[in-house]
Structure formats: structure tokens, C-alpha cells
N, C-alpha and C positions, 0 to 999 in steps of 0.2 A: 550474607546478602539476603534481603527480604524476598519473600515469595512474589509479591507484587512487582518488584523490580525485575526479577528473573522473567516473569511472564511478559512484562513490558519490553524487555530486550528481545525476547523471542518473537513478539509481535512485530517489532521493528525489522528484524531479520526476515520474517515471513513477508512483510510488506515490501521490502526491497526486492525480494525474489519475484513477487507478483508484478511489481512495476517493471522489472527487467523482462519478464515474459510478455507483458502487455506491450512494452516498447518494441520488442523484436517481432511481435505479431503485427504491429502497425507497419512494419517494413516488409512484410511478406507480399509477394506478388498477388496472391489471392485476396488479401485484405485491401490492397491498393485498388484492385478491380472492383471489389465490393463497395469501397468508398466512392469510387468514381461513378458507380451506377446508382447508389442510394444517397450519397452525400454524408454518410456517417460510417463509423467503424462497425464491424461485426459485434454482436452481443457478447461473445466470449472475450473479445479484446477489451470492451468497455468494462466488463466484470473484473478483468485483471487490473486494469488501470485504476478504477474507482476503489476496488477492494484493497489494492496495494496502498493507495493513498490513505484510506481509512485506517488500515492496520498500522502504518507508520505513525500517523497522528495519534491514535489511541495508545499505541505502545510507547510512544515518546512521553505522553502524559503519565502513563503508569510508571515509567522508569524514573521520572523526576518528581513524582507526586510527593514523596516524603520530604524532599527539599522545600517544596512549596508549603507543606503543612507545618514544618518546623519554623519557617520564617514568620508565620502568623502568630506564634506564641510570644 
């Protein structure tokens, strides 16, 4: 397995973990009160959600990059 693919799979796993923690954070009573008061989620919750989404996206691209490069030949 190529190094890029391993790193990509690792990023996807890390992203899924971050998305899970972000989602569970949105369900916490403290975050619900914060959202009711300010209209948005807390900064740490948003970092988990956006960071997780970015990690899943970039990891997915790295994991399948070699397939895309080989099809262009």
C-alpha cells in the first residue's frame, strides 16, 4: 500500500472521529444553551465539525488519488 493511501485512510478515520465528537457536542445541554443564546454553536464544536469534514474530504482524495491519476494515462 502506498504512503499517500495510508495517510488518506488515516485522515478519513480522524475526520470521522472529529465529526462524531462535534455531533455529540451539539447535543450537550451546555451547547444547546449557548446556541439558544447566541444563535450559533460554540467555537470548539464548529472546529470539530469543520475540521472533521475537511479531514474526511482531503483523506478521501488522498486515498483514491492514485486511481484518478492512472485513469488519465
